C-alpha positions as CSV (number, residue, x, y, z in Angstrom):
1,M,17.7,-145.7,117.5
2,S,16.5,-144.2,114.3
3,C,19.0,-142.6,111.9
4,D,17.4,-139.2,112.7
5,A,17.4,-139.5,116.5
6,P,20.1,-137.7,118.4
7,L,22.9,-139.6,120.1
8,F,22.7,-137.3,123.1
9,E,19.9,-135.0,124.2
10,M,20.0,-132.6,127.1
11,Q,16.6,-131.3,128.2
12,D,16.5,-128.1,130.3
13,I,19.5,-129.1,132.3
14,S,20.7,-126.8,135.1
15,F,23.6,-127.4,137.5
16,V,24.0,-125.5,140.8
17,D,27.2,-125.7,142.9
18,N,27.2,-124.2,146.4
19,D,24.2,-122.0,145.4
20,F,26.1,-120.8,142.3
21,V,24.2,-121.4,139.0
22,V,26.9,-122.9,136.8
23,I,24.5,-124.0,134.0
24,H,21.0,-122.7,133.4
25,N,18.4,-124.5,131.4
26,L,20.7,-126.1,128.8
27,S,19.0,-128.0,126.0
28,L,20.9,-129.4,123.0
29,Q,21.2,-132.4,120.7
30,I,24.3,-134.1,119.4
31,Q,24.2,-136.5,116.5
32,K,26.4,-139.5,116.0
33,G,29.7,-139.0,114.2
34,T,29.8,-135.2,114.7
35,I,32.2,-132.8,116.4
36,T,31.0,-130.5,119.1
37,A,33.0,-127.8,120.9
38,F,32.1,-126.1,124.2
39,L,33.9,-122.7,124.2
40,G,34.0,-119.7,126.5
41,E,35.9,-117.9,129.2
42,A,37.2,-119.6,132.3
43,G,34.4,-120.1,134.8
44,G,31.7,-120.0,132.1
45,G,30.6,-123.5,132.8
46,K,31.9,-125.4,129.7
47,S,33.8,-128.1,131.6
48,S,30.8,-128.7,133.9
49,A,28.6,-129.0,130.8
50,L,31.0,-131.6,129.3
51,K,30.9,-133.6,132.5
52,L,27.1,-133.3,132.6
53,L,26.8,-134.5,129.0
54,A,29.1,-137.4,129.7
55,G,27.1,-138.4,132.8
56,V,30.1,-137.9,135.0
57,I,28.1,-135.5,137.3
58,P,24.3,-135.4,137.6
59,P,22.3,-132.3,136.8
60,T,20.5,-130.4,139.5
61,T,17.4,-130.3,137.3
62,G,16.7,-131.5,133.8
63,E,17.4,-134.8,132.0
64,L,20.1,-136.3,129.9
65,F,19.3,-138.9,127.3
66,F,21.7,-141.2,125.4
67,E,20.1,-143.0,122.4
68,G,16.7,-142.2,124.0
69,K,17.5,-143.6,127.4
70,N,17.8,-141.4,130.5
71,V,21.5,-141.8,131.5
72,H,20.8,-141.3,135.2
73,R,18.0,-143.9,135.3
74,M,20.0,-146.7,133.6
75,K,20.4,-150.0,135.2
76,R,23.9,-151.0,136.3
77,V,24.5,-153.2,133.2
78,E,23.3,-150.4,130.9
79,T,25.6,-147.9,132.7
80,L,28.6,-150.2,132.2
81,A,27.7,-150.6,128.5
82,Y,27.4,-146.9,128.1
83,R,30.8,-146.3,129.8
84,K,32.4,-148.9,127.6
85,R,31.3,-146.8,124.5
86,T,32.7,-143.5,125.9
87,G,36.1,-142.2,126.8
88,F,36.8,-139.1,128.9
89,M,40.1,-137.2,129.0
90,F,40.1,-135.0,132.1
91,Q,41.7,-131.5,132.2
92,D,43.8,-132.6,135.2
93,S,44.3,-136.1,133.9
94,A,42.7,-137.7,137.0
95,L,45.1,-140.6,137.0
96,W,45.1,-142.9,140.0
97,Q,48.1,-141.7,142.0
98,N,48.5,-144.9,143.9
99,Q,48.7,-147.0,140.7
100,N,51.5,-147.0,138.1
101,I,50.9,-146.1,134.4
102,Y,50.4,-149.8,133.4
103,Q,47.8,-150.3,136.1
104,N,46.0,-147.0,135.2
105,L,45.7,-148.2,131.6
106,E,44.8,-151.8,132.6
107,L,41.8,-150.9,134.8
108,P,39.3,-149.9,132.1
109,L,40.2,-153.1,130.2
110,K,39.5,-155.2,133.3
111,I,36.2,-153.5,133.8
112,H,34.9,-153.5,130.3
113,F,36.6,-156.6,128.8
114,P,36.6,-159.1,131.7
115,Q,37.0,-161.9,129.2
116,M,40.2,-160.5,127.8
117,S,43.3,-162.5,128.7
118,A,46.3,-161.0,130.6
119,A,48.3,-161.3,127.4
120,E,45.7,-159.5,125.3
121,R,45.5,-156.7,127.9
122,D,49.3,-156.4,127.9
123,K,49.4,-156.1,124.1
124,R,46.7,-153.4,124.1
125,I,48.3,-151.5,127.0
126,K,51.8,-151.4,125.3
127,Q,50.3,-150.5,122.0
128,V,48.5,-147.5,123.3
129,F,51.4,-146.5,125.6
130,E,53.7,-146.5,122.5
131,L,51.2,-144.6,120.5
132,V,51.2,-141.6,122.9
133,G,55.0,-141.5,122.8
134,C,55.7,-141.4,126.5
135,E,59.5,-141.9,127.1
136,K,59.2,-142.8,130.8
137,S,58.9,-146.3,132.2
138,I,55.4,-147.8,132.1
139,T,55.9,-149.0,135.7
140,I,56.3,-145.6,137.4
141,R,53.5,-143.7,139.1
142,P,51.9,-140.5,137.7
143,A,54.0,-138.4,140.2
144,G,57.0,-139.3,138.1
145,L,55.5,-137.7,135.0
146,S,55.4,-134.1,133.9
147,I,51.9,-132.5,133.7
148,G,52.1,-132.9,129.9
149,E,53.0,-136.5,130.1
150,Q,50.2,-137.2,132.5
151,K,47.8,-135.6,130.0
152,M,49.0,-138.0,127.3
153,I,48.5,-141.0,129.6
154,G,45.1,-139.6,130.4
155,F,44.4,-139.6,126.6
156,A,45.8,-143.2,126.3
157,R,43.4,-144.3,129.1
158,A,40.5,-142.5,127.4
159,I,41.0,-144.4,124.1
160,I,42.2,-147.8,125.4
161,C,38.8,-149.4,125.0
162,D,38.4,-147.9,121.5
163,P,35.3,-145.9,122.5
164,E,32.8,-144.6,119.9
165,I,32.4,-141.3,121.8
166,L,35.3,-139.2,123.1
167,F,35.1,-136.4,125.6
168,L,38.1,-134.1,125.9
169,D,38.5,-131.4,128.5
170,E,41.2,-128.8,127.5
171,P,43.2,-131.6,125.9
172,T,46.2,-129.4,124.7
173,E,46.6,-127.4,127.9
174,S,50.1,-127.9,129.4
175,L,51.4,-129.6,126.2
176,D,54.4,-128.1,124.4
177,N,54.1,-127.4,120.7
178,R,55.8,-130.7,119.7
179,T,53.5,-132.8,121.9
180,T,50.4,-130.8,120.8
181,D,51.3,-131.7,117.2
182,I,51.7,-135.3,118.0
183,F,48.4,-135.3,120.0
184,I,46.4,-133.7,117.1
185,H,47.8,-136.2,114.6
186,M,46.8,-139.1,116.9
187,L,43.3,-137.6,117.5
188,K,42.8,-137.1,113.7
189,D,43.6,-140.7,113.1
190,F,41.4,-141.9,115.9
191,C,38.4,-139.8,115.1
192,Y,38.4,-139.4,111.3
193,N,39.4,-142.9,110.3
194,N,36.8,-144.5,112.6
195,K,34.0,-142.0,112.4
196,K,34.0,-141.2,116.1
197,T,31.8,-138.7,117.9
198,L,34.1,-136.0,119.4
199,I,32.9,-133.5,122.1
200,Y,35.5,-131.2,123.6
201,V,36.3,-128.1,125.7
202,S,39.2,-125.9,124.5
203,H,40.6,-122.4,124.4
204,D,43.3,-123.4,121.9
205,T,42.5,-121.5,118.7
206,D,44.6,-123.8,116.5
207,F,43.0,-126.9,118.0
208,I,39.5,-125.4,117.6
209,N,40.2,-124.6,113.9
210,T,41.5,-128.1,113.3
211,F,38.5,-129.9,114.9
212,F,35.7,-127.6,113.7
213,G,32.1,-128.5,114.3
214,D,29.1,-127.2,116.1
215,Q,30.1,-124.6,118.7
216,Y,28.4,-123.7,121.9
217,I,29.5,-120.5,123.8
218,F,29.3,-120.6,127.6
219,D,29.1,-117.4,129.6
220,S,28.0,-117.2,133.2
221,G,25.8,-120.2,133.0
222,V,24.1,-119.1,129.8
223,V,24.7,-121.1,126.6
224,T,24.3,-119.9,123.0
225,K,25.0,-121.8,119.8
226,K,27.5,-120.0,117.6
């Protein structure tokens, strides 16, 4: 990829859900090492756009490119390589409810680092678990955590493979002020010290002002750059 080529490119992407147009003809480019915010009122399509950009859901029409390759036409080995380079923190955490915290954090390492020993996985899991400051046992299931604690474990899972690109969907929602401060400090260390690409959805004004970058406003499927 040339230094001028975009990391991501969305070309005329639309997304329709049950005959409702969520996103209409979205085209944008995102460069490596930048910060991008998707903003707007609830129901405006910003979370859907984040998932479309990450390749979590396919577009109804249009194309998504990562380093010049169509994400939805990648071979399996290319898809795995792409997933290894990205981390996604879901708004609802999306933790496996039938797995404990340790197992939730271990799964990405097993998938993306099959050569890693059990001892190496254990060290990385405990390192990230300690980083997010969860005071519960690592062997309990998500149901034993508060919503805020689940969010922090969701963040731990998103960064456990040390991805180059981080997608965050309403990361500070349901966090108290103290936990929000801890989270922002961790995210600054993770992104700024390692020149990561950060793409997020948020309605938190303080968070937006802290991680300022290109801003796209979503309103009833229509997107404008601020």
